[in-house]
C-alpha positions in Angstrom: 129.9 95.8 97.0 128.0 94.9 100.2 126.1 97.6 101.9 127.8 98.7 105.1 126.1 99.7 108.3 128.2 100.8 111.3 131.0 98.5 110.3 128.8 95.5 109.4 128.6 94.3 105.8 125.0 93.5 104.9 125.1 90.5 102.6 121.7 90.9 100.9 119.6 93.9 99.8 116.5 92.5 101.4 115.7 92.3 105.1 115.8 88.9 106.7 112.4 87.3 107.4 113.2 86.2 111.0 111.0 88.8 112.7 107.2 88.8 112.9 106.1 90.7 109.8 103.9 93.0 112.0 106.9 94.6 113.7 107.9 97.4 111.4 110.1 99.5 113.5 113.1 97.1 113.8 114.9 95.2 111.0 117.0 92.1 110.7 119.8 91.7 108.1 122.1 88.9 107.1 125.5 90.4 107.7 129.2 89.9 108.2 131.2 91.3 111.1 134.6 90.9 109.7 134.9 87.2 109.0 132.0 86.4 111.4 128.6 85.6 110.0 125.8 87.2 112.0 122.2 88.3 112.0 122.2 92.1 112.6 119.2 93.7 114.2 118.6 97.4 114.7 116.0 100.1 114.7 114.7 101.2 111.3 117.2 103.7 109.7 114.8 106.6 109.6 114.0 106.1 113.3 117.7 106.2 114.1 118.2 109.3 112.0 115.3 111.1 113.8 116.5 109.9 117.2 120.0 111.3 116.6 118.4 114.6 115.6 116.6 114.8 118.9 113.1 113.9 117.6 112.4 111.1 120.1 108.6 111.1 120.3 108.3 108.2 117.8 111.7 106.7 118.7 111.9 103.0 119.7 115.7 103.1 120.5 115.3 103.0 124.3 112.7 100.2 124.1 114.9 98.3 121.7 117.9 98.6 124.1 115.8 97.4 127.0 114.6 94.4 125.0 118.1 93.5 124.1 119.1 93.8 127.7 116.3 91.4 128.7 117.2 88.9 126.0 120.8 88.9 127.1 119.7 87.8 130.6 118.1 84.6 129.5 119.2 81.6 127.4 117.8 81.3 123.9 114.7 79.1 123.6 114.3 76.3 121.1 114.0 77.9 117.6 115.4 81.2 118.7 118.6 82.8 117.3 121.0 83.4 120.2 122.1 86.9 121.0 125.9 87.0 120.7 126.5 90.7 121.5 124.9 94.0 122.1 127.0 96.7 120.4 126.6 100.4 120.9 127.6 102.9 118.2 127.7 106.6 117.8 129.1 107.2 121.3 126.7 104.7 122.8 123.5 106.3 121.6 122.4 103.5 119.2 122.2 99.8 120.2 122.7 97.0 117.7 121.8 93.4 118.3 124.3 90.9 117.0 122.7 87.4 116.8 123.9 84.1 115.5 123.4 83.6 111.7 120.6 81.7 110.0 121.4 78.4 108.4 119.5 79.0 105.1 116.9 81.1 103.5 113.7 82.3 105.2 110.6 81.1 103.4 109.3 84.6 103.4 112.3 85.9 101.6 111.7 83.6 98.6 108.3 85.1 97.8 109.9 88.1 96.0 111.7 86.2 93.3 110.8 82.5 93.1 108.2 81.4 90.5 107.1 77.8 90.6 104.3 75.4 89.8 101.1 75.4 91.7 101.7 72.4 94.1 105.1 73.8 95.3 103.6 77.3 95.5 100.7 76.1 97.6 103.0 74.1 99.9 105.2 77.2 100.5 102.2 79.4 101.2 100.8 76.9 103.7 104.3 76.5 105.4 104.5 80.3 105.8 101.1 80.4 107.3 102.2 77.7 109.8 105.2 79.8 110.9 102.8 82.0 112.9 102.1 78.9 115.0 105.7 77.9 115.5 106.3 76.0 112.2 109.7 76.0 110.5 110.5 79.1 108.6 114.0 78.4 107.1 115.0 76.1 104.2 118.6 75.0 104.4 120.8 74.3 101.3 120.5 70.5 102.0 116.7 70.8 102.0 115.9 70.7 105.7 113.1 72.9 107.1 114.1 74.4 110.5 112.8 77.1 112.7 115.2 80.1 113.4 113.4 83.2 114.6 114.6 86.1 116.6 113.5 86.2 120.2 110.4 88.1 121.3 110.9 91.9 121.6 108.2 92.4 124.2 108.6 96.2 124.7 108.7 96.9 121.0 105.7 94.6 120.5 103.6 96.4 123.2 104.5 99.8 121.8 103.3 98.9 118.3 100.1 97.0 119.4 97.9 100.1 119.3 98.5 100.4 115.6 97.2 96.9 114.8 93.8 96.9 113.2 93.1 93.3 114.0 93.2 91.4 110.7 97.0 91.1 110.5 98.2 87.5 109.8 100.3 87.7 113.0 97.1 87.8 115.1 94.3 86.7 112.8 93.5 83.3 111.2 91.5 85.2 108.5 94.5 87.3 107.8 96.8 84.3 107.5 94.4 82.6 105.0 94.3 85.8 103.0 98.0 86.2 103.0 98.5 82.5 102.0 96.3 83.0 99.0 98.3 86.1 98.0 101.5 84.2 98.4 100.2 81.4 96.2 99.2 83.7 93.5 102.5 85.5 93.6 104.6 82.3 93.4 102.5 80.5 90.8 100.9 83.2 88.8 97.6 81.4 89.1 94.3 82.3 90.7 93.7 81.4 94.3 92.3 78.0 95.2 92.1 75.3 97.8 95.7 75.3 98.9 95.6 72.1 100.8 94.2 70.2 97.8 96.7 71.8 95.5 99.7 71.1 97.8 98.7 67.5 98.1 99.7 67.0 94.5 103.4 67.9 95.4 105.6 65.1 94.2 108.0 64.9 97.2 108.8 66.9 100.3 108.8 70.7 100.4 112.3 71.2 101.8 114.3 69.2 99.3 112.1 70.4 96.4 112.5 74.1 97.3 116.2 73.7 97.9 116.6 72.1 94.5 114.6 75.0 92.8 116.8 77.6 94.6 120.0 75.8 93.5 119.0 74.9 89.9 117.0 77.9 88.8 118.5 80.7 90.9 122.0 79.4 91.5 121.5 79.7 95.3 123.7 77.0 96.8 124.8 78.8 99.9 123.0 81.5 101.9 126.4 83.3 102.3 
């Protein structure tokens, strides 16, 4: 049975990789709103619980609401998921962002379960590193690589900046290189190496090859 959250049915048990990894206080989920496919975005559940209990010192609920209001006032940019609706629940105390659905699987979400040979693993790791600079982050069932990220939540970002230590992949080239090596090792089970050289041995294009692996090995033919 799908997990339900204020009337939404969350389709998967893992959060959707369409937010910058560094933002830990809000979450994105692949969900259904009745028959409508959506991307559901909300404050982390423990933050909501504390906010409702009156413990608002660490709450991001007001900042999140303000970010959603700002996003609603401007058109979606290229590569951004469009905000469809801001829904308030629990007598208006908690805002939920309802965005358009993604067309496939975020590359970051495949790390937890896909195992593959070294060239494909290296190509995935490098592609994820490139997402920080605007590269595609979604593989579709037909093998296209596209970019579909949530808009920038500027007030949430500024509120969490003081907790950054400076070597996070979101803001550090060194952090991205280290993360890419970790991703490669997780996917391939092999020691780290020169990812560009390893990826050059890939026999074909990343998108179609990864979509084929998801369909044939993991029976993933539709993201829904």
